[in-house]
C-alpha positions, -999 to 999 in steps of 0.1 A, spaced: 72 716 -360 69 684 -340 102 673 -349 121 704 -329 102 701 -304 112 660 -300 150 675 -301 144 703 -275 125 671 -251 154 654 -254 179 679 -252 161 693 -214 158 655 -205 198 651 -204 205 685 -190 179 674 -160 198 638 -162 227 654 -156 214 677 -126 200 645 -111 232 623 -115 254 654 -100 225 669 -77 239 701 -89 226 732 -66 235 766 -63 263 761 -28 244 801 -17 207 787 -17 226 753 4 238 778 25 206 794 28 185 767 32 210 759 60 204 789 80 168 788 74 164 749 94 181 771 123 158 800 120 130 769 122 143 749 148 144 787 173 111 792 158 94 760 168 109 762 203 96 796 205 62 788 197 56 752 222 25 771 237 11 783 206 8 747 188 1 732 220 -27 753 226 -39 745 184 -30 706 189 -54 708 218 -84 724 204 -79 703 173 -84 668 191 -114 688 208 -128 693 171 -134 728 182 -152 748 155 -127 772 153 -96 752 158 -90 749 115 -86 790 120 -65 791 148 -40 764 127 -44 786 99 -36 817 113 -4 802 133 10 788 104 3 823 83 20 840 115 49 814 117 61 814 79 58 855 79 83 855 113 103 825 92 107 845 62 118 879 76 141 867 107 162 849 79 170 880 66 184 886 101 201 852 105 229 859 78 260 881 67 279 888 38 274 882 4 248 854 17 229 886 27 224 898 -3 213 864 -17 188 860 11 170 895 2 169 883 -35 154 852 -25 130 870 -2 116 890 -27 106 858 -46 71 844 -27 41 863 -44 6 858 -39 -1 864 -78 -27 836 -89 -21 815 -120 -41 814 -149 -51 779 -141 -66 794 -107 -84 817 -125 -121 803 -135 -129 831 -165 -97 812 -183 -115 798 -214 -121 759 -215 -96 756 -241 -63 773 -226 -73 757 -197 -68 719 -211 -37 732 -231 -18 737 -200 -26 710 -182 -17 688 -211 14 709 -215 21 706 -178 18 668 -179 44 669 -210 73 689 -191 65 664 -163 70 639 -184 105 656 -207 115 661 -166 115 620 -158 88 636 -128 65 611 -126 91 582 -119 111 598 -93 72 606 -75 67 569 -75 101 559 -61 88 580 -33 57 559 -25 81 527 -22 81 525 18 42 521 14 41 496 -12 17 467 0 30 428 -3 -4 411 1 -28 434 -9 -36 467 -31 -19 498 -20 -46 523 -14 -40 558 -26 -61 591 -24 -47 622 -43 -59 655 -34 -62 684 -54 -55 662 -78 -69 685 -113 -71 660 -139 -54 632 -127 -23 635 -146 -2 624 -118 -23 597 -108 -28 586 -146 7 576 -148 13 560 -115 -15 540 -131 1 532 -162 37 524 -146 20 505 -118 7 484 -147 37 479 -167 52 470 -130 27 445 -117 18 465 -90 -15 469 -77 -29 498 -69 -58 512 -62 -61 549 -63 -89 579 -64 -79 611 -75 -99 638 -61 -103 676 -68 -134 700 -58 -138 711 -95 -154 682 -115 -144 695 -144 -111 683 -142 -118 654 -128 -139 650 -159 -108 657 -179 -92 626 -163 -119 602 -162 -124 600 -202 -83 593 -197 -89 566 -174 -121 552 -190 -102 551 -228 -70 535 -213 -85 512 -192 -68 528 -160 -79 520 -126 -85 553 -110 -115 564 -98 -120 605 -93 -148 616 -70 -156 655 -55 -137 660 -24 -127 686 -2 -86 686 4 -90 709 39 -120 681 52 -115 649 53 -136 644 86 -153 623 63 -126 594 60 -126 593 97 -165 580 94 -171 545 104 -170 525 76 -155 548 54 -120 534 30 -90 535 45 -60 543 26 -26 537 29 -12 569 19 -27 603 12 -6 623 -12 -8 658 -31 17 665 -60 26 698 -76 -3 712 -63 3 729 -25 13 757 -42 -20 769 -55 -31 774 -19 -29 799 9 0 795 35 -23 790 61 -47 762 45 -15 741 37 -12 732 71 -47 721 79 -45 702 50 -17 687 63 -32 681 96 -68 661 76 -42 643 60 -21 635 85 -49 623 113 -56 591 89 -29 584 70 8 583 56 15 612 37 32 623 7 28 660 -8 53 670 -33 55 706 -44 80 727 -63 117 739 -47 118 776 -46 151 789 -58 166 816 -79 174 783 -103 143 772 -106 126 803 -115 152 807 -143 150 768 -153 108 765 -153 100 792 -173 125 786 -196 114 753 -204 80 762 -205 90 785 -232 97 752 -257 53 752 -251 50 784 -272 20 801 -259 19 832 -228 -8 806 -206 21 780 -196 50 803 -194 29 831 -170 16 797 -149 54 785 -149 68 816 -136 41 821 -109 44 792 -99 81 792 -92 79 819 -66 50 802 -51 70 772 -42 79 758 -9 115 746 4 114 719 26 123 737 59 90 761 56 71 725 44 83 712 78 75 745 97 38 741 83 36 708 93 54 712 128 27 735 137 3 702 132 -1 674 156 19 659 127 52 670 140 71 640 156 64 619 121 74 647 98 101 649 70 112 673 47 135 673 21 147 683 -12 151 659 -43 167 671 -79 167 685 -101 140 706 -81 112 692 -59 100 698 -23 91 666 -2 66 667 28 70 632 42 47 623 72 47 585 89 13 569 92 -4 573 132 0 555 154 -23 526 152 -30 530 114 -37 500 89 3 491 73 13 471 44 34 441 55 65 456 40 62 487 60 60 470 96 95 456 87 105 493 85 128 481 56 120 507 28 121 491 -11 123 506 -45 95 499 -72 108 474 -92 117 487 -128 114 471 -161 
């Protein structure tokens, strides 16, 4: 069985490498994304007053500011998804109707506190295995390149990190490439953090694990608080309600550069990800792969959720192959910047 598993992994990796090399995407999906961008721009123009009001409340730290931001984000995304169906015609209208049925509020098994610990660990291990097979982590690392310092360790804070799968892989890669990083993996669930901490100690990886609420980073703005070059969140955004994604974006972008990565929602993703999950041979992995594929975001949606916050002018959202949505936000004016960032010349991570 182990040999068969390795054979399947190699076959999956070859297909993924081809998809990345040729950036294979559904032409109907590309057309739909283009129309979605137009709807987002129109929607943001009509919401300028509400966005400005929320920004002012956030600036004054009013008690209900986060609630108002969350409500604005929820309403805006609902309007986007509704209006998109009326913004297309012909075959694209049918495709848009199908696409509009994908988003779901169903929860993943990983989010169920009653899930047995053994099954939880198995799903987490399989997720890491899937990401390594897909070559996800090296692609994520390349996205960090513009913020890597040259004269000191780059400080990274990872939100909703779970067991720190991304952070552990980042530390391994950084050690292999001679890159100095200071990584802090955070989550609200100590159970997850304890899993990652054991691995980090066993392998001698420089990753700290701390309890942190991703929706309230006010502790980072306190005098004497640690400063981070970039705040990340990888493959966890779809676990949060839409409104709280905007709150998390605002909290992170208030102090640092932001790199949030989630899956890219599409019919292709819905077919591919659960199919790959079948390789692991248990219901938990397949169920969560199917549900998460429906909960993923497209770039235009994440841009909308960021642009209802004060970070709008610093925001860029885009897709990277084979199927990831990236939200990138430059650091706020006055934030500490690594030497190479100030030069304005992004660089790729050194390759062994």
